[in-house]
C-alpha positions, -999 to +999 in steps of 0.1 A: +211+696+359+210+725+383+199+759+370+205+791+389+189+824+378+210+856+376+194+873+407+207+844+428+242+839+414+253+875+406+264+882+442+279+848+449+314+834+444+318+805+420+343+789+397+335+793+360+341+761+340+329+774+306+333+811+300+310+813+270+272+812+274+254+785+255+218+779+247+200+753+268+168+737+256+141+716+272+129+742+298+094+752+288+086+765+254+118+786+249+155+783+254+178+796+281+213+810+279+239+804+306+274+792+314+286+762+334+302+768+368+311+748+400+290+760+430+288+752+467+256+755+488+238+742+519+202+735+527+188+749+560+156+749+580+146+760+614+166+733+632+195+722+610+220+729+582+232+704+557+268+697+549+283+718+520+272+703+487+294+710+456+280+705+421+280+718+386+253+743+376+243+764+347+242+801+357+215+816+336+219+850+320+185+863+333+156+855+357+133+838+333+133+805+352+133+797+390+161+779+408+161+742+398+182+718+417+192+688+396+184+655+413+213+635+397+240+656+414+221+660+446+210+624+451+245+612+450+251+631+482+218+626+501+189+603+507+155+619+500+124+604+517+089+616+507+057+604+523+029+621+505+002+604+526+016+619+558+027+651+541+063+646+553+097+647+536+133+647+548+169+647+536+196+626+552+233+632+545 
């Protein structure tokens, strides 16, 4: 599941799927409150920009947790390669 803190989503456009906030558990010792939305984003670095990725995310009511990108939604759209020995990683769309 993707989690987006308020300071990131409050100035973005998104489609709300569930208007009522709900409590989310399993993130540290407390709980979070947020609502479900459909979002679009891209990854970018110094030399490239990914295609637009659309997924469902919980938009959290505060900034008590950092941005967490859910792997299940993401890995259905990209191949992630990580080589810890060489300290290299990449995404292929």
